[in-house]
N, C-alpha and C positions, 0 to 999 in steps of 0.2 A: 563505440559511443552508446550509452544507454540511457534513455530518457525515462524518468521516474514520474508520473503523473497521478495526482490525487484526484479522485472523483469530485463532483461538484457537490454543493451542500445538500445534506439529505434531509428529507421531510421527516424529522424527529424532534421532538423537544430538546433544546439544550440541557446538557448534564445527564442525558440517558446513556447507559452503556449499549452500544449497537454493534459490537465487532461483527460477529457472523449473522447478525440479525438482517435479513433480507429486505432492507427498506430501499424506497425509490429516492432519487435525487430530485431537486428542484428542476423542472424542464427549462425554463428560462436560463438559469445559472449554467446548466448543462451545455446548451446551444452556444452561450458565450464562451465557455471553456473549449468546446470543440472549434470554433471559429478561430481563436487564438492559436490553438495547436495546428490547426490546418495550414496556417500562414508560416509556422516555423518548422515544421517537421521535415526532414529531408526526404527526397523521393525515395521510394522502395524500402522505406523503413518497415519491419516487421513488428506488429503490435500483439502483444501478450495481454490478454484482458481477464481480470478476476471474474468468476462466475456470478458475482452477486450483482443485482440489477442497477445499483448505482453506478457500477463501472461499464456494465453492458449498455445502459443509456449512452454514456458518453462514446463509446465504441460506435454505436448506430449512427449518433449524430456525425461523428468524425468520418465515418465511412461515406456519408452522403456528400460530404465536402470534399473528400479525398479517396476517390474510388480506386486509386492506384495503390493503396495500403492493403496489406494482408493481415487479416485479423484472426487469432486462435485464442480460444478461451483456455486458460491456464489454471486448474484448480487450485494449485499450490499458491496462488497470487491472492487468495482470499485473505480477508482479515482474520485475526486471531479469534478463536471460538472461546467466549468467556462463560459457557454453561449457563447454569441458572441465572447469573448475573445479566444475562442478555435482556434488554428491555427495562431493567431496573435502573432507578436513578443512583448516580455514584454515591451522593450523600446519604443514601437510604440503605446502602450495603451494611450488614453487621460489621462493627469495628474488628471483632475477632476474626472474621473471615477475611478482611483485607489484611490484618496483621499476619495471618498464617501465609498468605500468599508472599508478602513482602519478606517475611523471615526465611522462606524457602523459595526464593524467587525463581530459581532456574528450573526446579522439578515440580513445583506445587502446581496440579491442575486447577486452573483458575475456575471457581464456581462449578466445578466438576467437568469442565471442558478441557481445554488445551493448557499444556504447560508451555513456559517460555522455550524450553529445550526443543520440543517438537514443532513448535512454530518456527524458531530460527533454523532448525533441520530442514524444513520444507522450502523455506525461502532460500536457503544456502543452495539446494539443489538446483533450483532455477537460476540463481545469481552465478554459480560456478559454470553452467552450461552457457549462459549469456555471455560472460566474460571470455570464455574460450571461442565463442563464435562471433563475437563483436569486433570484427575488423573494420577500418574506416569505411569500407564498401558496404558493410552489413550491420548497421545500426539498428537497435531495438528500442521500442517504446513499451513500457509497462503502464496500463491503466490499472491503478491498483488503490492501495489504502494507506493511511498515514502509519500504521504499524509496520506494514510491509517495507515502505520506503525508510523508516527507522532502521529496520533490520537490515535492509540492503546497505545503508550507510555503515553500520557496524561491520558488516562483512567486507565492505570495500576497504576499511582500514585494517583489515586483518583479524578483527575480533569475531571469534565464533562462539564465544560463551558470555552471558552477562549473569553473574552469580547475585549481585546485590541490585535491588530495584532502583537505587540512587544512581546506578550505572547506565539505566536505560536512557537513551537520548530524548530529550524533550522536544527538540526541534523537529519540524516537519513543514512540508509546503502547505500553504493554505488551500481551502477548497478549490478545485480547478486549475491549480497552479503545478508546476513541476520543477524538478532538479534534474540537471544533466550531469552524469557521470562521464568525464573525458578520459581520465587516466588514474592510477592509483594516487589517492589523497587529492585529486583536482576535480572540484565541483563547480558547477555554475547554477545559480539559483535563478530561475525565470519566473517572473510574475508577469501574468497575461490580466 
């Protein structure tokens, strides 16, 4: 079983690209998310945490409430790096730059940052290891980002490539919420 948890609401204006931008999350929302998680996570779950502070904040708040949990920072669970788009408003990005990405969605380095292929590759490496190790008595929780959770959902369905932007999933947990992967094609959306 793998729990996929999205960080709490980040402290950044709506509509701003903030993938790899290391912005903090709202402290009160983080505490609320941690309280909900602390009540539902099983004992001895191993937590893998993105290195970005909005996820680290959630790990720290959760660790206070659940000292039995083991937390490991996993660099590959950080959000996609949008290069020069980071910190820019999505609606202010040049249309030709956005079009170039959507036309070559799989291999185009977004804003000079990461391409979807590289992003999916690093998430797949963590996913494959988690699935191999995730027995009923060894569940994992990932404290991560919407993009990583979307990638994990694709990987769980057996999809390893996304050639067209229209095929990238739109659905993701809300801030501070989680999805639980139970088995191939079996998901439970948990709202706290």
